[in-house]
C-alpha positions in Angstrom: -9.3 -153.8 132.7 -8.9 -150.1 132.1 -6.2 -148.1 133.7 -7.7 -145.7 136.0 -6.3 -142.8 138.0 -3.4 -143.8 140.2 -3.8 -143.6 143.9 -1.2 -141.5 145.7 1.6 -143.7 146.9 1.0 -146.5 144.4 4.0 -147.7 142.3 3.9 -147.9 138.6 6.5 -149.7 136.5 7.8 -146.3 135.3 8.3 -145.0 138.8 10.1 -148.2 139.9 12.5 -147.9 136.9 13.2 -144.3 137.8 13.9 -145.1 141.4 16.2 -148.0 140.4 18.0 -145.8 138.0 18.5 -143.1 140.6 19.7 -145.6 143.2 22.1 -147.1 140.6 23.5 -143.7 139.7 24.1 -142.8 143.4 25.7 -146.2 144.0 28.1 -145.8 141.1 29.0 -142.3 142.2 29.8 -143.5 145.7 31.9 -146.4 144.3 33.8 -144.0 142.1 34.5 -141.7 145.1 35.8 -144.5 147.2 38.0 -145.7 144.3 39.8 -142.3 144.1 43.2 -142.3 145.7 45.0 -139.3 146.7 47.3 -138.4 143.8 50.9 -139.2 144.4 53.7 -136.7 143.8 55.3 -136.6 140.4 58.7 -135.8 139.1 59.2 -134.5 135.6 62.3 -134.6 133.3 62.3 -132.1 130.4 64.8 -132.0 127.6 64.2 -129.4 124.9 60.4 -129.3 124.4 59.8 -132.9 125.4 58.9 -134.0 128.9 58.2 -137.3 130.8 56.4 -137.5 134.1 56.7 -140.4 136.6 55.7 -141.3 140.1 57.4 -143.7 142.5 56.5 -147.3 142.1 54.5 -148.9 144.9 57.8 -150.6 146.1 59.6 -147.3 146.2 57.1 -145.3 148.2 55.7 -146.3 151.6 52.9 -143.8 152.1 55.2 -141.2 153.6 57.2 -143.5 155.8 60.9 -143.9 155.6 62.1 -146.6 153.2 64.2 -149.4 154.7 67.8 -149.3 153.4 67.6 -152.5 151.4 64.5 -151.3 149.6 66.0 -147.9 148.9 69.1 -149.6 147.4 66.9 -151.9 145.3 64.9 -148.9 144.0 68.1 -147.1 142.9 69.1 -150.2 140.9 65.6 -151.1 139.5 65.0 -150.6 135.8 62.8 -147.5 135.2 59.7 -147.7 133.1 59.9 -144.0 131.9 62.5 -142.8 129.5 63.5 -139.7 127.5 66.1 -139.2 124.8 68.7 -136.5 125.6 70.6 -135.0 122.6 74.3 -134.5 123.2 74.9 -131.1 124.9 71.3 -130.4 125.9 70.3 -129.5 129.5 68.3 -131.9 131.5 65.7 -130.1 133.6 64.1 -131.8 136.6 61.0 -130.6 138.4 59.3 -132.1 141.4 55.9 -131.5 143.1 56.1 -128.9 145.9 55.5 -131.7 148.6 58.8 -133.3 147.6 60.5 -129.9 147.3 59.5 -128.9 150.8 60.8 -132.1 152.4 64.0 -132.2 150.3 65.4 -134.2 147.4 68.5 -135.4 145.7 69.4 -136.4 142.1 71.2 -139.7 141.9 72.7 -141.2 138.7 72.4 -144.9 139.4 73.8 -145.0 142.9 76.0 -141.9 142.6 75.0 -138.4 143.9 74.6 -135.8 141.1 73.8 -133.0 143.5 76.1 -132.6 146.5 73.6 -130.5 148.3 70.1 -131.4 149.5 67.6 -129.6 147.3 65.3 -128.3 150.0 62.4 -125.8 149.2 63.3 -126.1 145.5 61.1 -127.7 142.8 63.5 -127.3 139.9 67.1 -128.3 139.0 69.1 -128.3 135.8 72.0 -130.6 134.9 74.3 -130.6 131.8 73.7 -133.9 129.9 77.5 -134.4 129.3 78.1 -134.8 133.0 75.3 -137.4 133.2 76.5 -139.6 130.4 80.3 -139.4 131.2 81.4 -141.9 133.8 84.9 -142.4 135.2 86.2 -145.9 136.1 87.4 -145.6 139.8 90.2 -148.2 139.2 91.7 -146.8 136.0 90.5 -143.2 136.1 89.5 -143.4 132.4 86.3 -141.7 131.3 83.7 -143.4 129.1 80.5 -142.3 127.5 77.3 -144.2 128.4 74.5 -144.9 126.0 71.9 -144.7 128.8 71.8 -143.8 132.4 69.3 -144.1 135.2 68.4 -140.8 136.9 66.8 -141.2 140.3 64.9 -138.4 142.1 65.2 -139.3 145.8 62.9 -137.6 148.3 65.1 -137.3 151.4 65.7 -135.1 154.4 69.5 -135.5 154.2 72.3 -136.5 151.8 73.3 -139.7 153.7 70.6 -142.0 152.2 69.4 -142.8 155.7 66.2 -140.8 155.6 64.7 -141.6 152.2 60.9 -141.5 151.6 60.5 -142.0 147.8 62.5 -142.9 144.7 61.3 -141.9 141.2 63.4 -143.2 138.4 63.9 -142.3 134.7 66.1 -143.8 132.0 68.0 -141.1 130.0 68.9 -142.3 126.5 71.8 -140.6 124.8 70.7 -139.0 121.5 72.8 -137.7 118.7 
């Protein structure tokens, strides 16, 4: 049987494959769009020319809602997954996304405030590394140098710890 001219509206194997390919491409595009999440806010710690970026873990961010106090305290004490080495005497520079800066944020070393003021409408802060690695024993008053510290960026509207929305954590390793 010889192939003759095709009638308008008839399907050929080639047109079926093209249609299936087009439908597949559209489906994949829609799936990719639905899989996209709104990017979460980041904090960045920079020392010298090296930087590390992090976002809050899913446990330490509740989609813009206030974190319950027990979760906030657990986030302050959790082991961070991001780290950076800080040579002795270097400055530690911290930057946050504007969304965090507009609401307000604090720097907390472990569970101790580094900044006594709420950093509101600021996206950058700088701290001397010596102050971060030197701790004082409250009972004896003696100072000691730590090999590593946890630095927490706490999104909050006040300095009380009662209105916390996010905790982003870094480990700072004392370099030589």
